[in-house]
N, C-alpha and C positions, 0 to 999 in steps of 0.2 A: 441330411435328407431324416424322416422322421418312419422309419420301417415298422415299428410293430401298428400306427395308423392304414399301414400298404398291406401289412397281412390282414388286420381286421377286417378290413375291405373285403380286401384277395377271398376271406373267408365266407362269405356273402355269397361272392359270384362262382365259388367254387359250390356252394349248395343248389345254387338253383342250376348248373351248369346236371348237376347227379338227378337236381327232381324232376326235372327235361329229359331222364333216359325210364320215367315211369309210362311212359308216352309208349315206345318200341314195347316196353316190359309186358303191356298190354295185347299188343301185337302178340310176344310171343306164347304168353301164356294160353290165348284167343287160340292160335295153331299145334300149343303144345310142341312148340321145337323144342331141339337142343340148344339154345340160344336164350331160353332164358334162364336161370341157373350164371350163364358169365355175366350176361347185363345185370344180376339184380350183386354180383359179386363187385361189379363196377361203382355203381351205386354207392354200393356200402365203403369200397375205398373214397368214394369221391367225396361218402362227409367224413370221413376219418380225417383225410386233411384237410375238408372248412374244420371239423372241431378245434387239430391241431394248431388252427392256422390265426382262428379267434381264441384261442388261451393264452397266443404269444399277443397278442394287441387286444386285451380283451380291456387291461387300467386305460388306450385312452381314446378318446372323447372325435368323436365324424368332423366336426369343428376342426377339428386341427391341421384338415385336407387342404394342403397348396398346391400350388400351381408345377412343384416335385412330385411330391410326392402324385399328383392326378396322374401325367408322365409314366410314371413307374407303372402305376397301378392299374392304363390301360395297357402299356405293352405285354407285361406282365398274366395280364388277366387273359388274352388271348393264347401266353403257352402254356397257363396253367388249365383252361379249358380242352387245348389240345391236349395235354400230359391224359386228361381226365376220359377225356372226349376219347380218347384211343387204345384205353382200356377191354371196350368190348367185343377189339378185331381180337386184341391179344389173346384176352382168355377166352374167346371162341375158335381158336386156331385160324381162322379169318386171311389171315397175315402173315408170317413168318415169326418176324422184326419187329421188336419195336419203336427202332425208327420208320419201316411201314405203317404202322400202325400211330405212329406221329403224324409223318409222313400226310399220312388219310386221314385226320380227324385238323391238323392245319389247314387243309386244302376243303377240307370240307365247310368249316367256324369261315374264314378269309373269302367263301365264296368262288374258291377258285377251278376247283371240278375236278384236277390231276387225277387220275388214279393211280394204285400201282395193283388194283385188284385185274385176275383177266380173268376170271368168269365168272363175274356177278351177282350171274341168274341160279348158282350155283347155294347162295346163300340164302335163310331163313329169312323169312319178312321181318320181326324187328333186329336184323341187324340193317337192314336194308333202309327198313322207317329209320332209325338215329342215324345212319348214313345221311339221306336227304334231311332231316330236321338239324341239325349243327346248319347245314346251310342255310334254311329258313329261322334259325336266329341268329346267326353270322350278319345274314342280311342286312339286319335294320343295325345292328348294335347288340352286344354282351350291353356293355355300357348304359347304351340307353335304356334300353329292354329294363336296367337293375336301378335306370331314373325315373324310369316309369312306374314301379313299384315298390318303390323303397323311398318316400319320402325326405326319409331322418339323412341322406344324404344330400340333400336341395343346397347345404350348405357351398360344400365345396361342387354342388352337380357341373355350375359352370365350367369349369376349371376338365374335369371329363370330357364335357357335353364336347371343349372343342379340340381335345387330344382324338374324338375319336371319328366324330361326323365327316365323312370328304367333301373334299374342297376348297377351297380358298377364302371364303369366308361363313362361318359356320352359322346357319342362319335359324332362325328362332322363329316362331307364331306369334308366339306370345309372349308377355315379360320375366312369369314362371319355367324355368328348364325342366321341370316333372311336369308339367301340365302341353308346353311343344313336344316334351315326348310320346306322354302321353296319346298325340294327335298325330303324331309322325308312322308310331301304332296301331294305334285306330285306320288311319290308311290303308297301313300295308299288313291288317286283319281281313276290311274289308274285298281290298283287290286278291286278294287271294281267296276269299272264298266266292266269288263273282267265277274265278280261275278253274277252280273245282269244280264249280256250276255247273260251266261252261263244255268240262271235259267229261265230266259223268252223259251230259246233255249225251257226248258224240258218243259214246257205250264205252269210255272207260269206266272200270271198275273203281271204288272208294280208293282203295291201294293204292293204284296207278296214277287216279286223278292226284289226291294230294299230293307222293312225293317226284309227279313232276311239277306241279305248283310250288312246294317251295325252292326246286332247282331256278324256275322262271324266276320267279318272286325276289329272289337276292340274287341271280344275274348267277346262277354257281354250274349247275351242267349236271347236274350226279342223277340217273338215274338207274332204277333199278332192271332197267331190261341191257343185254348184252350190247344190242343196239341203236342205244341212245330211242331217241323222236320216230328215227326211222326202221324202226325195225315196225312201227303200222303201217307206212306206206300210207299214207290218210291225207290227201286234204283238208281235209275242216280241221284233222286238230295240227297243223301244222300251222295253220293262220289265224287258230285263236292262239298259239303258244309265242308267234312272231305277232302280234299285238301286245303279249302282256308280257314280254322281253320289251320290247320298243318301250310302253309301259314303267317296267320296272329301272330302267335304262335313263331315264327320265327328274328330271328334283318333285319327291313326294312332296315342298311344298307347296309349287301347282298342283296339284292332283290335289291335296285338300283345297284350296279354292273351288275349284269347280265342281267337285262333289257338295261345296254349302252352294252352286249354281252360280258360278262364274265360270263360265263356259269359253267367255273370251280368253278368261290367262293364258291358258294355252301356247297363243300364239302369237300373244303381248309379248312373252319372254324372247329376248334378245337369243340368247344361250338357247331354248325352246329349240327357236330356228334354225339356227347354226345348223343343231344337231338333227332335224330332221333333211335340210339340205345335205350334209354330209352321207345318211344312209341315202337318200332318194340319188342321188348320185349314183354313191358306188350301185347300189344295186341295177340302174341304169344301163353303165358301162359291164359289170360282171356280165348281164344277160344278153348282153351289143355280142361278146367274147365266147356264150354259150351258146349262139345260137349261131353265128359266122363257125362255129369251130366246127358244129356238129354231135356236140356235147348229147344234146337228151333232142328227143323225135318231134317237140312241138312245144311252144313260143308258150306255152302256157308254165309246164313243165319247170322250162330253165329263166322264166321270176318267180315259181315257187323256191324251188336249190335255191337261184341268189338271193332269194328275200330272206328266210333263212338262215344262211348261212355269213351271209351282210348284218344283219341285226345280233344275231347270237354273238358272233362275232366284237361287234362294234359295245355293244351294251358288257360286253364283257362274259358271258353267259356258257359257254364253251358247244350246249345245243349242236348236234349235226344228221345230217340225215344223206349227207352225202362225203363220200371221199375226195374234197376242193384238192387233194395232194393230186388227183384226172387232169383238176383242168386246165385251163391255158393260165401259163403262167404271170400274165394279167392280174390274172383272181385271184392264183396266189400271194403275188408278192400286194395285192393292194389289198387282204385281208389279213399277212402279219404291219402293215401301216396303221390302220382298221386297232390291231390290238393297240396301240399304245396310242393314240386319243377315246377312249373307252366312252364309259358314258356322262352325264351332266354329275355336274355339282350337285348333293343334296341325294345323288341316288342311289340305287344298293351299287349300281356297275364299279368299274376298277380304271385304270389306265390313271395316263395321268389330266382327262377329262376334258370338256368341253369351255366350258368357263377358263378353263387357264390357255387354252389354245387361241381361244378368240384373244384375247388379253396381249398374247404374245404378237398375234399378228398387226394389233389395231398398232404396239406396240412398236414394231420395226419397221409401220405405216408412215407412223409421228416422226423417228429418228430419219428415216430415207428425206421424210415433206420440208424437218430443217433442215439440210447435210442445203438444203433450195433454196429455204427461207429464213437463213442465220439466224431475222431480227422476231422471226414469227413465234404465239408462244402457240403450241399445238398442246392441247390435250388429250387422254386416252380415256373414251367416253361407252362403257357401256348400259346399255337402259336409261339412258341420257344421264347418267350418274357418270362423275370424272372419277376416275378407278387414278387413287391416292397412292406414291412415288412407295408409299412403305408395302403396297399389295404389286404395286408391279414391281418392285423388288424382291419377293419371296412368290411371285411365278417362275421369274428369273430363274434361281437359285435353284426354285421346283425341279423345274426345267430340267436346270445343271446335273444336280444331285441324279435326278432320274436316269439320264444317256450316262454320265460319269459312269454308278453301276450297274448298269445293264452291260456300257461296255466291259467291265472290271468284272461280273462275275459274269461272262459270255467267255473270257477268257481264262478262265478260272473249269468252267466246263470241256472246254476244247484241251485246256492238260488232266481232263480227266480220260478223257480216250472217244468224246463224239464231237463226230464230223460237224466241219461249218453249221449247216443249214439246221440239224438238233443242233447243237450251244447256244443257236439265235434264238431257234426257235423257242426251245423251253427256258430262256432266260426270258424273253419276250412273254411268253406264255404267262410262267409262275407270276412277276413281275406286279403286270398290265394283270391281275387273276383272273387268264379265261380260263387255262387246260390246256385240251387241244393246239396243237405248234402245228409244224413240219418234222419230217423225220422221221425218227425212231421212235416222238410224242404225236403223233402225225393222228389226222383223225379218228384212224382205224388199228389205231394202237394206245401204247397207253407208258405209265411211267417208269413200271413194269423193270426194265435190262437196265435203266436209270443209276451208276456205281451207287453204293451208301451214301458216302460221302457227298455227294452229287444232290445225293435226295434233302442232307442236311442242307445244303445251299442251298435249295431251290424252295425250301422248308423257310429260310427266312427272306430271299425274296418274296414270299406270297406276305407276311407279317408285314415287309416292310411297304407290300403297295395295298398292301388293308389297309394298315396304320398311315401311311401316304407318307412314309418318309422322315419325316422329323422326329415327330413319338417313339419312335425307334431309336432315330439317330440320336437320340436326348441323352438316350440310358449310358453310350460309352462315352459320355461326356465325362473329363475328372467334378466337376463343378457342380455335376445333380447328386452326387453320392454326398457334399460337403451339408454339410449343418448349416 
């Protein structure tokens, strides 16, 4: 591996993250709050890091970026972003240790939304704005943003794009990867602006509208309020956010075509239909259990709370408006199952992805049919296209890896003293980039009480989940580091 070119690209990414802190710095300046100096110090540290990394790789050319270097850049960029991004929390005294600062930043950039903050509203707006901005930057992807604004990365850009974009088959809207990155970010910005406008129309101020939009469109879940969206107790805000969470959990390539006037694109896409039916079925059954158990006074409240929690968990956003640990057991365990499914390929959502679930179901169905008809030729199709054996193998391997890592990390968390439910839910919620789980990490609790080592384990889960395992695993193989 050519480490100097890796260092040179990481320098650019460190600079992008550092300059992004100018937004929260402006909020701190306007408020005249105590976080102005800590954020300024963080920018300085980030730029110094960028300068050092650039000096290490200054003699290399961007053309030297190959597949090994791409995997290294993508994985290390998210770690570097979390180190730099955690500095404002540490310098401001928002958290007591570097571990907590790194955890909060990793949770932000990977759009997990798992927090160690016990009193969110006690923090100044600059810190809270940065906390949600990390969601928005990480939602569409740090690398995709870099490809959109740094055209000279184009030579190795496709390798970077493949290593970061979620889904079994990274989708290109145009032959040029830089143009694809620009279009995806353009759709992301348009939908973000639309949600901000709708929230402000309902009476939410600019700061809260922006921060909640960042958390929604990135399917992140950080909120500047202690009780998240539930603090408003507003049906209007709930349904606006439900709508945009649903859109954020779908493939952004579909939104691009819809914005160009091809309105039938959504429903013609098989994954989108599957994703929609999963959500509708879950909302319907959860609502039924809430009504029959008398959890809420009327059916409209049952539908609203069921819809919000189901869409939030399925899209791996993690916003909450209700303590679902008080719901019937069916609802709790259905939400736990939805954590594994996640959003669509090409969305900002986490989890295994609906497309992979579809391929696995159809592969199993094909194998069962082949057992009954040994001489038949059965093909797995999605969207009318035959899914190749390589893709089926990749999807199967990913599923096995995902469940295997879930089991291993659950054992680790249980070994650290967490009860079974908390251990299961904490790993499911971080590996799926969701945030709230069950037990000590439930919807009205947080990750502050998780042991120190456990926070590093869960930070690794967040990274594995956001980069879909393979990219991170590649760094652990000896062959990756050989020249």
